[in-house]
C-alpha positions in Angstrom: 32.9 -45.1 58.8 34.8 -47.1 61.8 33.2 -44.4 63.5 30.6 -42.9 62.1 28.9 -45.6 60.3 27.9 -45.3 57.2 24.3 -43.6 57.4 27.3 -41.0 59.7 24.6 -42.1 63.2 28.1 -42.8 64.7 28.5 -45.8 67.2 31.1 -45.6 68.4 31.7 -42.3 67.5 29.2 -39.0 67.7 26.7 -38.7 65.3 27.8 -36.7 62.9 24.5 -36.4 59.9 23.6 -33.0 61.4 27.1 -32.1 61.7 26.9 -28.8 59.2 24.6 -27.2 61.4 26.8 -26.9 64.3 30.2 -26.9 63.0 31.2 -24.6 60.2 32.7 -25.8 57.2 36.4 -24.4 58.2 35.8 -25.9 61.6 35.0 -29.4 60.3 38.2 -29.1 58.5 40.3 -28.1 61.7 38.8 -31.4 62.6 39.5 -33.3 60.1 42.8 -32.2 60.1 43.9 -31.8 63.4 41.6 -34.3 65.7 40.6 -33.4 68.7 39.2 -35.2 72.0 39.6 -39.2 71.0 40.0 -38.3 67.2 42.9 -38.4 65.6 43.9 -35.8 63.3 44.3 -36.9 59.3 47.0 -34.6 58.4 49.3 -37.6 57.4 46.9 -39.5 55.7 44.1 -37.5 53.6 45.6 -34.4 51.1 44.5 -31.0 51.7 42.0 -31.3 48.7 40.8 -34.8 49.7 39.9 -33.2 53.7 38.4 -29.6 51.7 35.9 -32.4 49.4 35.0 -34.2 53.0 34.5 -30.9 54.8 32.1 -29.2 52.2 30.7 -32.4 52.1 29.7 -32.4 55.7 28.3 -29.2 56.1 25.8 -29.0 54.6 24.6 -32.2 56.2 22.6 -30.2 58.3 
């Protein structure tokens, strides 16, 4: 929430309200796991099933 806001509108991170229309679920899993650009990876913070659940939810945002 500190990067993408509770409504996913962004600030300071990018708006991800419709991220599922831009990235596949697998791409979202990779981004959450490994990070990239200014985003940190969460592989050491979140469990695999938590990342999968989050990615599934975000992929439905179109």
